[in-house]
N, C-alpha and C positions, 0 to 999 in steps of 0.2 A: 753910328746913329739911330735906333727909329725911331719914329714918332707913339707917340702915345693917348689917348683919351683917359680920362676917370671919368666917374660917374662918384655921386655921391646919396647915401640916403641916411636917416636921419630917424636912432631913436631912442629912448630914455630910460637908462639902466636903473634901478632901486633896490637897496639893499642897507640895514639894519646896523650891519658893521661899520663899513666908510665909502667916500668918496671912491676908492681907488678901486672896492667891487664894486662901484653900480658902474662906475665906467666897464669896468674890466668883462661884466656880465654882460654888457648893451654891445660890447665890440666879440664876445666868445658867440649870441646867439648871432650877430651878422652873417659870420664865418658858417654858420650851417646851413643857410641858404644862399650868399655868394660868396662865388668864388672868387681869388682874387684880392683878398683885402687887405691893403696895401697903404693905411693910417686912419688918422682918428681927431678931428679936430673939437674939443670940451666947446658946446655949444648956451649952454644954458645949465646954473647949477642951483638947485633949492634943495628944501627935504620937508614934511612933518613933524608935527609939534605932537607929543601928550603928553599932560601934567607939567609941563614946563620944563622938554625934555630933545631931543634930536631926537624923536622911534629912527628915519628914514632918511639915507642919504639917497637923491635924485639926479641923476648926472646923463643931462641930454647931448649925445654924441653926433655926428654927421663920418661917420663913417666911407671912406673913398678905396674902390675898388677898380682897376684895371677892365676899361670897354676891349673887348678882344673882333 
């Protein structure tokens, strides 16, 4: 079994639909610029409120990828 080294980057995805959509957006964007995305950690969850209702979900994630 080979040794591995991983690096993390932090992104915040925003969605008016759902928490899952916000996370998926952040992970998908990281995959556009980073090769070998392997995992993510939810770091922070927050949202925007408009007229007393949730208007946007904001999910901050650390995305990990293998350093080659």
